[in-house]
C-alpha positions as CSV (number, residue, x, y, z in Angstrom):
1,M,0.0,0.0,0.0
2,D,1.3,3.4,-0.9
3,L,1.4,5.6,2.2
4,T,2.9,8.7,0.4
5,P,1.2,11.9,1.6
6,T,-1.5,13.0,-0.8
7,E,0.0,16.4,-1.4
8,N,3.2,14.7,-2.6
9,R,1.5,12.3,-5.0
10,P,1.7,13.1,-8.7
11,T,-1.3,14.3,-10.5
12,P,-3.1,11.4,-12.3
13,M,-2.5,11.6,-15.9
14,G,-5.4,13.0,-17.9
15,L,-7.0,14.8,-15.0
16,P,-7.1,18.5,-14.7
17,Q,-5.0,20.2,-12.0
18,D,-8.0,21.1,-9.9
19,W,-9.5,17.5,-9.9
20,K,-9.4,17.3,-6.1
21,L,-11.9,20.2,-5.9
22,R,-14.3,18.3,-8.1
23,V,-14.4,15.1,-5.9
24,P,-18.0,15.0,-4.4
25,T,-18.5,15.2,-0.6
26,V,-20.2,12.4,1.3
27,S,-23.5,14.2,1.3
28,Q,-23.3,14.8,-2.4
29,L,-22.5,11.2,-3.2
30,T,-25.1,10.0,-0.8
31,R,-27.6,12.3,-2.4
32,R,-26.7,11.0,-5.9
33,L,-27.0,7.4,-4.7
34,R,-30.3,8.2,-3.1
35,G,-31.7,9.7,-6.3
36,H,-30.4,6.7,-8.3
37,V,-31.7,4.1,-5.8
38,E,-35.1,5.7,-5.2
39,G,-35.6,6.4,-8.9
40,T,-34.8,2.8,-9.8
41,F,-36.4,0.8,-6.9
42,F,-39.6,2.7,-6.3
43,D,-41.9,-0.4,-7.0
44,V,-40.4,-3.5,-5.5
45,W,-41.5,-6.7,-3.7
46,V,-39.2,-8.4,-1.3
47,R,-39.6,-11.7,0.5
48,G,-38.2,-12.7,3.9
49,E,-38.7,-13.5,7.6
50,I,-39.8,-10.8,10.1
51,S,-37.5,-10.2,13.1
52,N,-37.0,-7.4,15.6
53,Y,-40.6,-6.2,15.0
54,R,-41.6,-3.2,17.1
55,K,-44.5,-0.7,17.0
56,P,-43.8,2.4,19.2
57,A,-46.3,5.0,20.3
58,S,-46.1,6.7,16.9
59,G,-48.1,3.9,15.4
60,H,-45.5,3.2,12.7
61,A,-44.0,-0.3,12.5
62,Y,-40.3,-1.1,12.3
63,L,-38.8,-4.5,11.5
64,V,-35.9,-6.3,9.9
65,L,-36.6,-8.6,6.9
66,K,-34.0,-11.3,6.6
67,D,-33.1,-14.5,4.9
68,A,-30.1,-16.8,5.2
69,G,-27.7,-14.4,3.6
70,A,-28.8,-10.8,4.2
71,S,-31.2,-8.5,6.0
72,M,-33.0,-5.3,5.3
73,R,-34.6,-2.6,7.4
74,I,-38.3,-2.1,6.8
75,C,-40.5,0.8,7.9
76,I,-44.3,0.8,7.5
77,F,-46.0,4.0,8.4
78,R,-49.2,4.1,10.3
79,P,-51.7,4.7,7.4
80,A,-50.4,1.7,5.5
81,L,-50.2,-0.4,8.7
82,S,-53.8,0.3,9.5
83,K,-54.9,-1.2,6.2
84,L,-53.4,-4.6,7.0
85,K,-55.9,-7.3,7.8
86,F,-53.5,-9.3,9.9
87,A,-51.0,-8.6,12.6
88,L,-47.3,-8.8,12.0
89,E,-45.3,-11.1,14.2
90,D,-41.6,-12.1,14.5
91,G,-40.9,-15.3,12.6
92,M,-43.6,-14.7,10.0
93,E,-42.6,-15.1,6.4
94,V,-44.1,-12.3,4.3
95,L,-43.9,-10.5,1.0
96,V,-43.5,-6.7,1.4
97,H,-44.2,-4.2,-1.3
98,G,-42.8,-0.7,-1.3
99,R,-40.0,1.6,-2.3
100,I,-36.3,1.8,-1.4
101,S,-35.4,4.9,0.5
102,V,-31.9,6.1,1.6
103,Y,-31.5,7.8,4.9
104,E,-28.7,10.4,4.2
105,P,-27.5,11.1,7.8
106,R,-26.4,7.5,8.2
107,G,-26.0,6.5,4.6
108,E,-28.4,3.6,5.2
109,Y,-31.2,2.4,3.0
110,Q,-34.5,0.9,4.0
111,L,-37.7,-0.2,2.3
112,V,-40.8,1.9,3.1
113,G,-43.6,-0.7,2.9
114,D,-47.1,0.0,1.8
115,A,-48.5,-3.5,1.5
116,V,-47.7,-6.9,3.2
117,E,-48.9,-10.3,2.2
118,P,-48.2,-13.5,4.2
119,V,-46.4,-16.3,2.4
120,G,-48.5,-19.5,2.1
121,S,-51.9,-18.0,2.7
122,G,-53.7,-14.8,1.9
123,A,-53.8,-11.8,4.2
124,L,-57.5,-12.2,4.9
125,Q,-57.1,-15.9,5.8
126,A,-54.1,-15.1,8.1
127,A,-56.2,-12.3,9.7
128,F,-59.1,-14.8,10.1
129,E,-56.9,-17.4,11.9
130,Q,-55.3,-14.8,14.1
131,L,-58.6,-13.3,15.3
132,K,-60.1,-16.7,15.7
133,A,-57.3,-17.8,18.0
134,K,-57.5,-14.6,20.0
135,L,-61.2,-14.7,20.6
136,A,-61.1,-18.4,21.3
137,E,-58.5,-17.8,24.0
138,E,-60.8,-15.1,25.5
139,G,-63.7,-17.6,25.7
140,L,-66.0,-15.9,23.2
141,F,-66.6,-19.3,21.5
142,S,-67.2,-21.3,24.6
143,A,-70.3,-23.5,24.8
144,E,-71.1,-22.0,28.3
145,R,-71.8,-18.6,26.6
146,K,-74.4,-20.1,24.1
147,R,-77.9,-19.2,25.0
148,P,-80.9,-21.4,24.1
149,L,-83.3,-20.1,21.4
150,P,-87.0,-19.5,22.4
151,T,-89.3,-22.3,21.2
152,L,-91.8,-20.0,19.5
153,P,-90.7,-16.4,19.5
154,R,-93.3,-13.7,19.0
155,R,-90.9,-11.0,17.8
156,I,-88.0,-11.8,15.5
157,G,-85.2,-9.4,14.5
158,I,-83.4,-9.5,11.1
159,L,-80.0,-7.7,10.8
160,T,-79.0,-7.5,7.2
161,S,-79.2,-5.4,4.1
162,P,-82.8,-4.3,3.5
163,T,-82.3,-4.7,-0.3
164,G,-80.5,-8.1,-0.4
165,A,-81.8,-11.5,-1.3
166,A,-81.2,-12.7,2.3
167,V,-84.0,-10.6,3.8
168,R,-86.4,-11.8,1.2
169,D,-85.6,-15.4,1.8
170,I,-86.0,-15.0,5.5
171,L,-89.3,-13.2,5.3
172,N,-90.6,-15.8,2.8
173,V,-89.8,-18.7,5.2
174,L,-91.2,-16.9,8.2
175,S,-94.5,-16.1,6.4
176,R,-95.0,-19.7,5.4
177,R,-94.3,-21.1,8.9
178,F,-96.0,-18.5,11.1
179,A,-97.5,-15.5,9.4
180,D,-98.6,-13.8,12.6
181,R,-95.0,-13.3,14.0
182,E,-93.8,-9.7,14.4
183,I,-90.7,-9.0,12.3
184,Y,-88.3,-6.2,13.0
185,I,-85.6,-5.3,10.4
186,F,-82.4,-3.6,11.5
187,P,-80.7,-2.5,8.3
188,A,-77.0,-2.4,7.7
189,S,-74.5,-2.7,4.8
190,V,-73.1,-6.2,4.7
191,Q,-70.3,-5.6,2.2
192,G,-67.6,-3.0,1.8
193,A,-65.5,-0.7,4.0
194,K,-68.5,0.8,5.8
195,A,-70.2,-2.5,6.5
196,A,-68.6,-3.4,9.8
197,P,-69.4,-0.1,11.5
198,E,-73.0,-0.3,10.3
199,I,-73.4,-3.9,11.5
200,V,-72.0,-2.9,14.9
201,A,-74.4,0.1,15.0
202,A,-77.3,-2.2,14.1
203,F,-76.5,-4.6,17.0
204,E,-76.4,-1.5,19.3
205,Q,-79.8,-0.6,18.0
206,V,-81.2,-4.0,18.9
207,T,-79.9,-3.5,22.4
208,W,-81.4,0.0,22.6
209,W,-84.8,-1.3,21.4
210,N,-85.1,-4.0,24.0
211,T,-84.0,-1.7,26.7
212,H,-86.6,1.0,25.8
213,H,-89.4,-1.3,24.6
214,P,-89.4,-4.3,27.1
215,D,-93.0,-5.0,26.1
216,K,-92.0,-5.5,22.5
217,A,-88.5,-7.0,23.1
218,I,-86.8,-8.9,20.3
219,E,-86.7,-12.6,21.3
220,V,-84.3,-13.9,18.7
221,L,-82.1,-12.2,16.1
222,I,-81.0,-13.4,12.7
223,A,-77.8,-11.7,11.4
224,G,-76.2,-12.4,8.1
225,R,-76.2,-12.1,4.3
226,G,-76.1,-14.2,1.2
227,G,-73.0,-15.9,-0.3
228,G,-69.9,-14.3,-1.7
229,S,-66.2,-14.4,-1.7
230,L,-64.0,-14.1,1.4
231,E,-63.6,-10.4,0.7
232,D,-67.4,-10.0,0.4
233,L,-68.1,-11.8,3.7
234,W,-65.2,-10.1,5.5
235,P,-67.3,-7.6,7.6
236,F,-68.5,-10.6,9.6
237,N,-64.9,-11.5,10.3
238,E,-64.1,-8.1,11.9
239,E,-63.3,-8.0,15.6
240,S,-65.7,-5.2,16.2
241,V,-68.6,-7.2,14.8
242,A,-67.6,-10.3,16.8
243,R,-67.6,-8.3,20.0
244,A,-71.0,-6.7,19.1
245,I,-72.5,-10.1,18.7
246,A,-71.0,-11.2,22.1
247,A,-72.5,-8.1,23.8
248,C,-75.9,-8.4,22.3
249,P,-78.6,-9.4,24.9
250,V,-80.7,-11.3,22.3
251,P,-79.9,-14.9,21.3
252,T,-78.4,-14.6,17.8
253,I,-78.4,-16.9,14.8
254,S,-75.5,-16.3,12.4
255,A,-76.4,-16.8,8.8
256,V,-73.5,-15.7,6.7
257,G,-73.0,-17.0,3.1
258,H,-73.6,-20.5,2.0
259,E,-73.2,-23.8,3.9
260,T,-69.5,-24.1,3.3
261,D,-68.7,-20.5,4.4
262,F,-67.5,-19.9,7.9
263,T,-66.9,-16.6,9.6
264,I,-65.9,-15.3,13.0
265,A,-69.5,-14.3,13.6
266,D,-70.5,-18.0,13.3
267,F,-68.3,-19.0,16.2
268,V,-69.4,-16.1,18.5
269,A,-73.2,-16.4,17.8
270,D,-75.4,-18.6,19.9
271,L,-76.1,-20.7,16.8
272,R,-74.9,-21.0,13.2
273,A,-77.2,-21.6,10.3
274,P,-75.9,-22.7,6.9
275,T,-78.0,-20.2,5.0
276,P,-80.3,-17.3,5.8
277,S,-83.3,-19.5,4.9
278,A,-82.1,-22.2,7.2
279,A,-81.8,-19.5,10.0
280,A,-85.5,-18.7,9.6
281,E,-86.4,-22.4,9.8
282,I,-84.4,-22.7,13.0
283,A,-85.9,-19.5,14.5
284,V,-89.5,-20.5,14.0
285,P,-90.9,-24.1,13.7
286,R,-93.7,-25.0,11.3
287,K,-97.1,-24.6,12.7
288,E,-98.0,-28.1,11.4
289,D,-95.1,-29.6,13.3
290,L,-96.2,-27.8,16.5
291,V,-99.7,-29.1,16.1
292,F,-98.4,-32.6,15.6
293,Q,-96.2,-32.3,18.7
294,V,-99.2,-31.0,20.8
295,E,-101.4,-33.8,19.6
296,A,-98.6,-36.4,20.4
297,L,-98.2,-34.8,23.9
298,E,-101.9,-34.9,24.4
299,K,-102.0,-38.6,23.6
300,R,-99.1,-39.3,25.9
301,L,-100.8,-37.3,28.7
302,L,-104.3,-38.7,28.2
303,S,-103.3,-42.3,27.7
304,P,-102.4,-42.9,31.4
305,L,-105.4,-40.9,32.5
306,R,-107.8,-43.0,30.4
307,H,-106.1,-46.2,31.7
308,G,-106.4,-44.9,35.3
309,L,-110.0,-44.0,34.8
310,Q,-110.9,-47.4,33.4
311,S,-109.1,-49.1,36.3
312,S,-111.0,-46.9,38.7
313,R,-114.3,-47.7,37.1
314,L,-113.5,-51.4,37.3
315,R,-112.6,-51.2,41.0
316,L,-115.8,-49.1,41.6
317,S,-117.9,-51.7,39.9
318,Q,-116.3,-54.5,42.0
319,M,-116.9,-52.5,45.1
320,G,-120.5,-51.8,44.1
321,R,-121.2,-55.4,43.8
322,R,-119.9,-56.0,47.3
323,L,-121.7,-53.1,48.7
324,V,-125.2,-53.8,50.3
325,S,-128.0,-51.4,51.0
326,P,-128.8,-50.2,54.6
327,G,-131.9,-52.4,54.7
328,Q,-130.0,-55.4,53.6
329,R,-127.3,-54.6,56.1
330,L,-129.9,-54.2,58.9
331,A,-131.5,-57.5,57.9
332,L,-128.1,-59.2,58.0
333,L,-127.5,-57.6,61.4
334,R,-130.9,-58.9,62.7
335,Q,-130.2,-62.3,61.3
336,S,-126.8,-62.3,62.9
337,F,-128.3,-61.1,66.2
338,T,-131.0,-63.7,66.1
339,S,-128.4,-66.4,65.4
340,T,-126.2,-65.1,68.1
341,D,-129.1,-64.9,70.6
342,A,-130.1,-68.5,69.9
343,R,-126.6,-69.7,70.3
344,L,-126.3,-67.7,73.6
345,K,-129.6,-69.1,74.9
346,L,-128.6,-72.6,74.0
347,S,-125.2,-72.1,75.6
348,I,-126.9,-70.8,78.8
349,A,-129.4,-73.6,78.9
350,Q,-126.6,-76.2,78.5
351,A,-124.5,-74.5,81.2
352,L,-127.5,-74.4,83.5
353,R,-128.3,-78.0,82.9
354,R,-124.7,-79.0,83.6
355,K,-124.7,-77.0,86.8
356,Q,-128.1,-78.5,87.9
357,E,-126.7,-82.0,87.3
358,R,-123.6,-81.2,89.3
359,T,-125.8,-79.7,92.1
360,S,-128.0,-82.8,92.1
361,R,-125.1,-85.1,92.4
362,A,-123.6,-83.0,95.2
363,S,-126.9,-83.0,97.0
364,G,-127.2,-86.7,96.8
365,K,-123.7,-87.1,98.2
366,L,-124.6,-84.6,100.9
367,D,-127.8,-86.3,101.8
368,A,-126.1,-89.6,102.1
369,L,-123.7,-88.2,104.5
370,S,-126.2,-86.1,106.5
371,P,-126.7,-87.1,110.2
372,L,-130.4,-86.8,109.8
373,R,-130.3,-89.5,107.2
374,V,-128.4,-91.7,109.7
375,L,-131.0,-91.0,112.4
376,S,-133.7,-92.3,110.1
377,R,-132.1,-95.7,110.2
378,G,-132.6,-96.0,114.0
379,F,-129.6,-94.1,115.3
380,A,-129.7,-91.3,118.0
381,L,-127.6,-88.2,118.7
382,A,-127.0,-87.2,122.3
383,S,-125.8,-83.8,123.4
384,V,-125.2,-82.0,126.7
385,D,-125.5,-78.3,126.9
386,G,-125.5,-78.2,123.1
387,A,-122.3,-80.2,122.8
388,I,-122.4,-83.6,121.0
389,L,-121.4,-86.4,123.3
390,R,-118.9,-88.5,121.5
391,S,-118.1,-90.6,124.5
392,A,-120.3,-91.9,127.5
393,S,-117.5,-90.9,129.8
394,L,-118.2,-87.3,129.0
395,A,-121.7,-87.3,130.6
396,K,-121.9,-86.6,134.3
397,P,-124.7,-87.7,136.6
398,G,-127.3,-85.1,137.0
399,Q,-126.7,-83.5,133.6
400,K,-129.7,-82.9,131.4
401,L,-129.3,-85.0,128.3
402,H,-130.9,-84.2,124.9
403,T,-131.3,-87.3,122.7
404,R,-132.1,-86.5,119.0
405,L,-134.1,-89.1,117.1
406,S,-135.3,-89.0,113.5
407,D,-138.7,-87.6,114.5
408,G,-137.9,-85.6,117.8
409,V,-135.8,-85.0,120.9
410,I,-136.0,-86.8,124.2
411,V,-134.9,-84.8,127.3
412,S,-133.6,-86.9,130.2
413,E,-131.3,-86.8,133.2
414,V,-128.0,-88.7,133.4
415,L,-128.1,-91.0,136.4
416,S,-124.9,-92.9,135.7
417,T,-122.7,-94.0,132.9
418,E,-121.6,-97.5,132.1
419,P,-118.9,-98.7,129.7
420,V,-119.8,-101.0,126.8
421,P,-118.3,-104.4,127.3
422,S,-115.6,-105.1,124.7
């Protein structure tokens, strides 16, 4: 390397003597480079992975887009960032459109982005998946939040475009099923940039109506539109609409698009219908079906009643056959009394006869043992002073002796007593 001082170097051949004065300054060269770069790379796409993503209070976004061999600074100003349908995240592979800009004070270049597309899926689909995951984590899709629909609502609300095919389909189905239902239409655009705010305002109008007219409160609400592309249905994928559905006090049926279309509104609503016409069929049953159900319930209720009534009649008939009139019952009582009286008299007579027989036998035995009966056979009974003399030795001379015979008493005086020879 030549370290000779510049002032001692020879003037390059072919250059004017004042060539040094013509060398551009850093600012001049940077400005020339900026003009060349920005004039050449004003409409470019670049692909890479997001890193170092940050969004300060200014609302602008700053990030680094990188691949395996290089990196580039990206700036997305707030107006462009607000138009993105999905949120930027570190690690996300994206396509960024914009223009190359050179920042002169540091001699650095960056890409000022005005559009971002995710790699592998569209921006709307990425936004759909991000919002779906966010609201699911908050619990807005949980089964515990789902409210049952009324069986036969008197007042039905329809939140849709008043000029679209969906409202005509819904009204046609409702008129065929129950023509006397009260229908309230809450109009809103269902497509385009202004649709989401109008849908949110319509949900707020439903809440206002029920708050100020409790006697005419909406009992079920159908919200939706006919089919279309993902872009056409996008208002029902907006976070503001999802939160409006969650805040609505009226059970809501989401009826957006065709059977294969799914929106965030379908997950938040109390029930999803595949089409607007199907939503009307879910909201109000057919009158014929209700009549059939009522008749079936009536049969189920009356069948055990009829069976019970027949059983009661049979038991009553059986009891009636066993039941006798008061006259018959009195005759039976008299007959029973007479029979009992006869049995009692017979029993008394038999008992009396048995007692008489026992008395007669006892009397005979008593008569046989009676002293008087012995006296009639020639025996006598002697007594002194009323005491029976059982031995001759008991009598004393001079005592008055009473001798009892069968037909009288002999009174005598004891002169002496003599023993009977053995």
